[in-house]
Structure formats: C-alpha cells, structure tokens
N, C-alpha and C positions, 0 to 999 in steps of 0.2 A: 688194626691190620686185618685183612680178610684172609682167612686160612682155609685150606682145602678140607673138605669133609672126609673123615675116615669112613670106612665101610659101615653101613647102617647096622644098628643093633636091632635084632628082631625082638618084638615085644608081644606079649599076649594080647589078642584082640578082644575087647570087651564084648560080651554077648548082647548088650543092649542094642535095640534097633534105632539108635539115635545118633549114629556117627555120621561124619561127613568125609568124603573122599575127594582129594585134590589131585588131579592128573596134570603134571607139569609143574616143576618147581623153578621156573624162571622168576623174573622180578614180579610179575603179576601173581603167579601161583604162591610165592612166599608171602606176599602181602595179604592174599586171601586166607592163608593159614593163620596169620597173626590176627586178622579180624574175626575169623571163626572161633579162635581160642578165647577171644574176649567174651564170647557167649557161654563159655564154660562147657563146651561139648567136646566129645572125642573127635579128633581129626586124624585121618589116615592120609597117606600121600604115595604117589607113584611117580618115579622119574626114570628115564632110560639109563642115566648114569648118576653116580653120586654128585650132588651139586658142588661146584668148585668154589662158590662163594655164597654167603648168606647175607640177606638184606639187613637183618637185625641180630644183635648178639643173642645167643642161646635160643635162637628160633628152632634149631634142630631138636632141642630138648622138648619143645612144645608138641612135636608130632608124636602121636601115640603109636603109630606104626608106619614105618617107611619101607616101601617095597621098590627094589631096583628091577626094572624090566620094561617091556613094551606094554603100555596101557591098553593097546588094542587086543591083547591076548586075554582070552577067557581065564586061563590058568593064573595069570598075574592078578587079574581083577579078583578072582576067588581068594588068592592068598592075601590080598589087601583088605578083604572083608567087605566085598560089595554087597553081600546079602544082609549084612548088619548095618548098612548105611542108609540114611534118610535121603541124602542128596549127593550128587557127583558134580564136581566143578571141573570141566574139561578146558584147560587154559594153556595148552601147549601152543607154540608159535606156528604149528602146522595144522591148518584147518582140516585137511583130509584125515589126519590122525585123530583130531577131536571128533569128527563125525563118525568114524569107524568105532572109536572107543565108546561113543554115546550109544550107538546101536547095540554093541556087545553088552554094555551095562544094562540096557533095558531088557535084553533077552534074559540075562542072569537074574535081574531083580525088576519085575514089571512095575513095582510100586515106587521105585527110586525116582527122585526128581532130578532132571538133567538141566544143568546150567552150562552153556557152551559158548566158547569164544569163536566168533565168526563175523566176517564183514560181508557175507553174501546175504543181502537183505531179502531178496526173493526167496532164497532157500530157507532162510530163517522163518519167514511167514508161512511157507508151505509146511515146514516141519512142525511149527506150532499148531497148525490146523489139524494135522494128522496125529500128533502125539500129545497126550495129556502130560501135565507137569513138565513142560519143556519151555525153556527160555534161552535166547541167544543174544549176546551183546558183542559189540565191537568196542574195545577199550578206547580207541581214538575218538569214537563218536560220543562217548560219555565224558571224556576229558576236554574236548574242544571248547565247550562253553566256558570252562574255567580260564582257559587262555584268552579267549575273547574278552571276558569280563575283566581280566587283569589289566587290560588296556585303559580302563576307566578309573583305575586306582580305587579310591573309596567313594566315588560318586555313584556308581552302579555296581552292585555286588552280585545280584542274581537276576536271571531272565529266563523264562520258560513259558510254554503255551500249554493250555489245558482245555480241550473241547472248544477250540476257537477263541478262547479268552487269553489275553496276554497278561502275565504276571511279571512284575519287576520288584526286586529287593533293593532298596536305596538306603543310604546312610546320610544323615543330615546333622550338621552341627548348628545348633540354634544360636542366633545372634540377637543382641539387644535391639528392640524395635520390631521384631517379628510378632505377628498376631498371637502366636502361642506363648511367647515368653511372659512369665509372671501373670498369666491369665488362665491358662488351661492346665488341667491335671492330665496325667498320662492316659487314663481310660477314656478321656474325651476325644482322643485322636482316633479311636476305633470307630468305624462305620461299616456300611454294607459293602464297601470296596477296599477297605484298608484295615490292617492289623499291625499293632506294635509288636515287634519281635524282641528288641533289646533296648535298654536305656542305661546310659552311663552318665552319672551326674558329674558336673564340673567340680563340685566339692562333695566328695563321697560322705554319706551319712550312714553309719552302721544301723541306725534305727529305720532307715528306708530300704533295707535289703530284705527280701522275702526268701523264705525257704522253698526250694524247688528241686525235684529230682533231676532236672537238667541244669547244666552250668551255663547254658545260653539263654533259655526261655524262662519267663515268669520269675526272674530274680529281682524284680522291682515291685514296688507297691503301686497299685493303680491310682491311689489318691495323692501321689507325689506331684507337687507343683513343678512345672517345667521352668527352668531358669536359663539365662544366657550362658552359653558354653556347654550345655548338656548335649550329649550325642544320642541320637535316636535312630534306630534301624527299623524300617517298616516294609511291609510287603503290600504293594498296590496292584489292583486289577483294572485293566482297560483304561489306564491313565495315559495322558500324553507325555511322551518322553521329554525331559527337561533339555534345555539347550546346553548339551555337554560338548558341543563342537561349534566351530565357526562355519560360516556359509560355505557350501560346496562351490569350488571355483567353476566358472563358466568359460567357454571358449570365446576369446575376443572376436570382435567384429572384423570385417574385411579391412576397413580404413585404418582401424587401430593396429591391425596386424602389419599393414604396409608401413605405418609410421614406426613401429617397433623394428621392422627390418632395416629401414634407413638408418635409424639410430645405431643399430648394431654394426652397420657398414662403416659408420664414422668412428666407432670405437675399435681401434686397431688391436689392442690386446685381446678384447673379446672375440673379434673376428678371427684372429690368429688361433685362439683356443678352439673356436668352432671348426675351423678348417682341420686342425689336428685331430679333433674328435671324429670328424667325418672320414679322415684318412685311416685312423686307427680303429678299424672295424674288426669284427670277428671273422673266423675262417669261413663261416657260412655266408658272408657278404663280400667275398673277394671280387665278385663280378662288378661291384660298385667301384672298386679301385681301377679295374680295367677300363670301365666307362669313363672315369675321370682322366686317365692317361690318354685315351682315344680322343676325348673332347679337346683336351689341351693341344694334342698333336694336330687335329684338324684345323683349329684356329690358327696355329702357327703356320701350317702349310698354306692356308688362305692368305695370310699376310705376305709370306715369302713369294707365293705365286703371283699375287697382284703386283708386287714390286718388280718381279722378274719379267712378266709379260709387258708391263708398262715401259720398262727400260729397254727392251729388245724389240719393240714393235717397229716395223718398217715405216708405217705411216703414223702420224700423230693420233693416238687414241686417248680417250679419257680414262681416268682411274676406275670409274665404274665399269667401263667395257673390259678393262684388264681383270677386274674382279669377276665379271661374268665368264670370261675365258677360264679362270681358275675354278669357279664353282661348277661349270659344266663339265670340265675335265675330271674334277674330283668325284662327281656323282654319276659316272658312267657315260659321259658324252664325248669321250676322247675321239671317237671316229668322226664326229661332226666338226671338230676343229682341227683335225690332223692336217688337212690340205692348207688351211689358213696359216698354220704354223710354219709352212715352207717359206713364206714370205718374210718371216721374222729374221732379225739378225741372230746369228748363231743358231740356226734351225735345229741342228742335232742336239744341242744342249737343251733347247726349249722342249723338243719332242721327248727327250729322256726324262725331263722333269714332269712332263705330262703323264708318262708311264708310271712314275712314282706316285703322282696324284691319284691315278686310277686304282693302283693297288691299295693305297691308303684309304681311298673312299670305299672300296669293297670291304676292307676290314672293318671300317666304321659302321657300315650298313649291317654287317653281320653282328657286331656288338649291339647295335640298336635293336635288331630283331630279338636277340637274346634277352635284353632288358624288357622288351614288351612282352615276350613269352612268360618271363618270370612274373611280371606284374599281373598278367591275365590269370596265370595259374594261382597266384596268391589270392586274387579277387574271387576266383572260383570257389575257394573254401572260406571266404570271409564276407558272406552276404549279411552284413551287420553294420551297425553304426561304428564310427571310429571310437576308440576308447577315450574316455575323458582325460584331461591333463592331470598331472601330478598336483595335488593340493599344495598350497603355499605354506600353510601353518596349521597347527592344532590337529594334525592327522595321525593315523596309526600306520606304521610300516610293518608288514607281515613278510618275514623272510622264509622262503621255501613254500612251494605250492603242492605239497603232498596231500593226503587225505585230511590231515588235521588242518593244514594251512588253508585249504579250500573251504572247509567248514567254518574256520575262524573268519575268513573274509566274508562268507555268505552271512554269518550272524552279525558281523559289524555293519554290513550293508543293510541288513534288516533293521538294525538300530539307527540307521541314517547317520552313521559315523564316517567322515571322510577317511579313506584308506588308500594305500598303494601296496601292491604285491611285488615281490622280487623273486625271480627264479632264474636258474642258470640256462634254462631252455624255455622257449615260448610254448605255452600250452595250446590246446586246440582252440579254434576260434569260438566255439560255443561254451567255453569255460569262463564263467563270470564276465560276460561281455561288457557290463557297465562299470567295471572296476579298472582303474589305470594300472598297468603292469610294466615293470622294467625287467629286461632279460639280459643275459650275458654274465660277466664276472660279477659276483655278488658284492665284493668290496667296492668295485667301481660304481655299481648301481646305487650304493648307499649315498654317494655324493650327489647323484641326480635326484634322490628321493626327498630333498629338502630336509635332511635329518636334523640340521641345526635348529629347525623350528617345529620338529615333530613332537607329538604328544607322548607317544609310546612306540616301542619296538618289540615285536613278538617274534622270537626265533624258535621255529618249530620243525627244524629239519630232523632227519633220522640220525644225525651225528650230534651227540650232546656236547662234544668238544667244540664243534663248529658253532653250536648255539651259544656256548659260553664266550667264544671269540667274538661273535657278532654283538652279544650283549655288552661286553667290555668296550668294543669299538664304538658302539652307540653312546655309551656313557662318556667316553673320552670326547667325542664330538659335541655332545649335548648333555651336560651333567644334570639338567632338569628333566631329561627324558626318562620315562619309566621303562625298564628293561624286564621283559617277561621271558624266561628261559625254560625250555622243555628239556627234561632229563628222564632217564630210564632207571636209575639206580638210587635207592633211598639214601644210602650212605653218602654218595657223591652229592646228592641234593642238599643234605644237611651241612656238608662241609662248605659248599659254594655259598649257601645262604648265610653261614656264619662269617665267612671271609669277605663277602661282598654284600653288605646289608642293603645296598641301594637296589639290588636285583630281586625280583620275585621269581623264585625258582620252584617249579611245579613238576612233580614226578607223576607221569601219566599212569604208571602202574598203581601207585598208592591211591590216586584219585579214583580209579576204576574199581579197585579191589573191594571197597566198601559196598559198591553197588552189586558186585558179584556175590559178596557175602550175604547181603540182604535178600537177594534173589534166591539164594540157597534155602532160605527159610520160607519161601513161598510168596514173598512180597514182590510187587511189581514196581521197580524203580524207574520213574519217568525221567528224572534229571537230577543234577546236583550242582552245588556251588559252594564256595568257601566263605566262611564267616568267622572272624576272629580265630584264624588258624585251625578251624574245625570244618569238616565236610558235612554239609547239610544235604540230606537226600529227600527228593520229592517222591514220596512213596504212596502207592495206591493199594487199598485193601478192598477185596470183594468178600463181604461178610456172609458167613454160612451159619447154620444152626449149630450151636455148641462152641462157636468162637469166643475167645476171651473178651472181645469187644462188644459182642452182641448183648443187647439189653441195657447197656450203660448210657448215661447222659454224655454228651460231648464234653461237658465241663469235667467229668470224671476222667475221660480219656486224655484231655488236654493237660490238666493239672496233676493227674495221677501218674501219667507216663512221661510227661515233659515233652509233648509234641504240640504242633500248631495245626489245627484243622483248617484246610483251605476250601474244600469242596465236599458237599454231602448230597447224595442223591438216593432217594427211595426208589425201589424197583418200580419201573413203569411211570415215573414222574420226572419232570425236569430237575436238573441239578441246581444247587444253591451255592453261590459264592460267599465266602466268609460266613458259614452257617452259624445260626444261633447256638449258644452253649446249652440251651435247654432242649435241643432235639435229642430224642432217644434212638439209638441205633437198633435196627431190625435185620433179620436175615434177608439177604438179597440186596442190602444197601451197598453203595459204593462210596468209599471215604478216601480222600487224598489229604495227606498231612505232610508237614515239614518236620523232619526228625533227624537227629544225629544217629550214628551207629549205636550209641548207648540207648537212645529212645527205642530203636527197633529191638534191641536186646531186652529191654524191660517189657515190651509188649509180648515178645516171644515167650518170655519166662513168666508172664502174668505177675510181674513184680510191681504191684500198684502201691504208690505212696499212701500212707495212712491219712485219713480225714480226721483231723484233730482240732478243728476250730468249730465254735458254736456261735449261735446268734441268740441274744437275749432280747425279747420283745417286752416293752414296758406298758404301753397303752396306745389307744387310738384316739385321734382328735376329732373324727367325724364318724357318722353312722356308716357311710359308704366305705370308710377305711377298713372296717371289719371284713367286708367281702373282697375288697381290692387287695388287702394284705394277705388274705388266705389264698387268693389266686396267685400272687407272687411267690408265696412260700411253696405252693404245689408245683409251680412251673420251674423255679430255680433249684429247689432242693429235691425235687422228685417225690415229694411227700403226697400221699393221697389227698385229694381235694376235700373229702368229707372230714378226714382227720385234721386237716389244716383248719377248717372252719371251727371244729370243736376246740382246737387249741387256741384260736384267736378269741373265742368267747370266754376263755379262762385266764386272760392276761392279768398280771404279768407272769412271764414264764420263760424257761429256756427251751428252745426248739430241740426236740429229741432226735434230731438228725445231724450227725457230724458232717462237716463240710471242709473243703479246702479253703485256704485263706483268701485267695482271689474270689472264689465262689461266695464265701461269706460276706466279703466287703461289697460285692455286687448286690447281694440280696439286701444288705443294709441300705444301700443307696436307693434301691427300688422301693423299699418299705418307707423310707423317709419321704420319697416322692408321693407315695400313697397315703401320707399323713399318719404314719405309724412310727412311734418312737422306738428305735432299736439300736443295738450296738453289737459289735463283734467281740467275742470272748476268746482270748488266746488259750492254747492248751496248758494244762497244769504241769505236765512233764514235757520238757523240751528235748530236742535231739531225736534223730531217727536214722537208722542205718541206710535208708534209701536216699538220703539227701547228702549234699556236699557243701551246704552252707549253714551257718548258725541260724537258729530261730530268732525272730525279732521279739523284743520285749514289749512291743506295743500291744495294748489290749483293747483299744477302741478305735473305731473308724470315724474319722472326721470327713464326712462325705459331702460333696457338693450336690445340691438339689438339681443341677443340670443333668445328672445321670449320664 
C-alpha cells in the first residue's frame, strides 16, 4: 500500500562538497534518488509539497535532507545545501520551473553541475553552449528506443548511432549445423566490427564461469567452445539488419484493384459491411453522409422524373428524351422546358414536379461544391504521396502518436520494420508521411490494423490504464502478439508485470533515471537499452589529466570496471570502432563504453577489481619467438619492452605483472601463436569483494592457435 508522507524530518546537512540535490520528487525524481544512493553519496531533495506516494519502500529514509518549498527560491536552495552539492538534478514536470531553478542554483554555486529535464532541443543546445557543466535530457527521448526495441522481442535488443556508425545489439541462439557450433571458441567471434557481450551455455558448467565485477559482461571464459543451444549476445557495427520482418506491402496495380472491387461487389456480406463502415463515420466526416443522401435522392428523382414525363407526354417521346427533360430541369434548365411542359397531360402536376427538381438540383450542386472545396483544402495541406496501406502481417502496431509514439515509429521505420500507427486524431500531413496511419476510435482502429497477424503492439499513450487496456485487448485478439506497455509508476509496473507475464511493461521514469544519475557525475549518456532486465547505458567519457581512466590500458578499464569499450579516439585522430584492448588512454581521448549503472559507479569511485592472475612462460621454440614473445608481453601486459626482453631471455619464469583472467588468457593465446609455451596461473587466494561470482578453479588455458 502507498501511504502519504508525513512532514519531512530536518536533518543535519553534511559539510562535504560531494552531495547531490534532486528538485522534484515525482516518479522521475524518486528514481533518480534511488540511483544516486546506489553510489553511496549524500542526496538532498526539494519538493513543493510532501510527496503523497513513494515509488519504492523506505525511499524517504534514503534522502539525507528533504526540503519542502519552491526550488526556484534562493532561500530554499540554501536550506537544501546547494553550496555543498556537486550536482543538481532539476526534474520537475514544469520546464519553466526547472530553468529558473537551474539559473538560481548556478548563481548560488557557480561550480555546481546542472542536469535539467527539458524537451526544448534548441534551448538545450544554446544553454549547453553558454553554460559549463550543463546537460539537459527529455525522458521520453531516452526511453523511446526501449519501447521500439521491445517490438523485436529477443531478436534485436539495442540500436544506436555513434559518429555516423550504426550499432546494434542482437541475441542469437545457436542451432546445430551453424558454422560456429562445435567449431569456434567464444573469443573467435570478436573482430573489428563485433564484440561478444554475454554468453549463456545450454548446459551450464561451473568451471566455465569467470569472475567479473559486472553481472552482465565477461562472466564467460573466452576459450569456451560454442555448442548448439548456447545463447550469445553481441554488439555489431555497420552490419546489415537481419530479415526480422516480412516484405513491406505494395499498392496493387490498377487491373488487380478493379478485379478486387468486382469480387467485393459479388460478396454481399462484405459489401454490406463496407457500406455500414462508410455510413458510420466520425463527426468530422458528416458531410460524407449528406453527400450520400443527396446522391441517392438525385438518382431517385431522375428515375421518377423520367417515368413521369414519359407517361404524361402529349406526343409519343422516347425514354431518353424523357430523361433529358428530367436532367435539364434538375440542373437549372427549368426555364428552357417550361413552355414545352404546357403541352403535357396534367401540365400543372408536371410543372410542379419540375420546380421540385430545380430545388433538389440546386441543393445537390451546393453539396457538390462543398465536397470539392473540402477536397481542395485537404489537398492544399497534403502535397505528398498517399500513405502506404496497412501491412498484412508481421508488423508492429503503435498506439498513440505523442512524442514517444512518433519517436518509436521513426525508429522502427529506420530499422525497416513494417509498422502502422493509431491515433484518435489525424496528425499533420508532414508527420511521418511514409507510415500508414489509422485515426478515429482506437478500439475500432485495432480491427483495421490486422492485429490478428501483427508481430507486436506498443501502447505509449499518456494514460497508463489505457495502455494496459490496449495491451490486454491485443493479447486477447492475438495471443502470439507481443504487448509492450508504457507506465509511469514503478510499483504499478511491477504489479502488472507479475500478473500479466506475457506483457513487457516499461516504466519511462525508471529507464530515464539511470541516465540522469549518470549525467550527474559528469558522464555523457548517449543512449540506453535493456538487457537481461538491466539497463545498459551507452556512455561517453572525455578524458582529462588526473582522471581515473587516464593512463590505463583499455583491458584494465574493461575487465577492472566491467564495461565494454566501443569507441576510442585520440585527440586530433580518427576514432576506432571496437578498439584494441592494448590501447592506452591519454588526456584528451574520447571513450565510449557500454556500462550498467553499477559500472558507472565503479568508475566514479575508482573501484577497480584486483588483477590476480599470472602467466607462466616456460620456453621458446624458435629464435624469433624470443623477440615476438617480448613484443606480445609488452603490448598486452603493458610491461616495458626492454624489461620484457630481459625476462624472455631468462625463461622459464613467472611474468611479474598481475593480469585479469581474460587478459591473461589472451596473452597466452598470443604467446602460443608466437611459438612460446605459456600457461595462465590462477590466484592462490580466491574471492574478492568487488565481484559477485565465484572464482573458477581452472589453472590453465587450453588455447586455440587460431587466436
């Protein structure tokens, strides 16, 4: 049960200049507090009223100091400890309040870092250019990729762009007969465009589990042989997307369309349903109903008039002449036939009917002008191609075209996934012109969206109850359809996920909060995706002199902090995709990694896992192996080249440089390739407080010479 918060208890503010201030304790703000506290730092908060509900139990107790008041007030910010804070997260739902509070905070503490919630892209860029240590995010922009990727299920997990390069994170379950099965070891999948992120064996072997500071990355042994049934998660760069979808439907040709129309005319139930659908239009299309009534009336008057004139003519006239009398009278020519009607039988009756035809014709012409005007005005704002038809099968249905919905549709279109959007009102003509859209009643539109053959349904409206309703309705109509539901409350998210396991329920605030928390420490979060129920952040570092990463090998950063380097760029040089582990970081470098919030925390706290593996070199088999082996030792272990050559000249011996397990196994593989006999030595004392998995008992690497 969610309980109202009692009046906040004032606490003493720590004097250390390492606190963080969160302004706004809505769903996003509370999730930011929880993520910041995972770093073990003091967190202060400001809210205009005591929060009436808490996202997580005992979250209130995690806040070191809670101030009730207007965060734009300098006095309130002073009482909340703005001068002792390292960063301020301004995450209220009012962007004006966030901006005013940000400016006030910078005046009170010029060194404070500002992390602001805002969807004004131009303003965010201009503010970032004028203010140092300023970053702004729109939560929906951060969360939208997670909803789009949820439509692919486990086929496509992550997708993002970096300096013009497209990266995708894919999960693949190996099947017997594939080239990798029973032939390749895990490390052989890595190349200049691909990295293995996770490996789950079909038959788990405790001996094949590696110790890692991360519960996601590097928990496998690189020399493990791939078997059928194994599950591998990889990140690829600039690769062609796999065929995750069927062919996009094309508009049928003219003759085929005529044939289909004739077939529909012969099918009375279908024709009846089409007529009812045509009649049951929305209020904005009532002119169509009037046009239908007028058209039916004109046809009826033409038939009645033709029979009346034919039966009352004084002389014998043809049926065609009787029709001409009716047509001319109906469309304004009553004066031309008035005298001729004097010679008809019952002339007054015929003339009175002519007046009726004239009035009806004038009304019909007025309606015709109205229809033409409406069409011309519509075309005035629709200088574009007609939207494509709704896909027949294996498509994604996106319900609601707000900011998140439009971003989801745009991303799915970029991924070449057939989609259809549903909205209660038609958007502007220039909004996603290449995507089929259905407007009107959402429930009725679902029937037209071929939901029974759809691949996924993404409900991203502003009402989480409506999203749940649409997800349940989609599951009822198509039990094999994936339902992705957007929510705003973490407790509601957890309950829905437990009761309806078929649905993928994503809380926008929880997804975005980790990016806000990471940005508070100075990291630049480029994007995020979900992997095994954890949020993975695509994070960029700009290295400076004195940073904890400066001077380290990439292998130390990867295995010591449990992150995956994707991009490394020396200052003034082109960047490298999937950089070598042997590169050493320097001031001015740009580094992009995949990391969980735990990985960012370890980097922030300089909590490096210990290097406790060693490599024992026994002998060389050739004269060149002495020099080649020394070069490999210097490159992989970061050992001075001269010292490495002296060590190689005194074999056998234990390399006096401790390494990480993956690093040691890689060095052994390279030494074996260089004709040097070597093996990896496990640590004598197992267990480390930095890790969450047991240390393997294996003491020797059985490496493949393929490297």
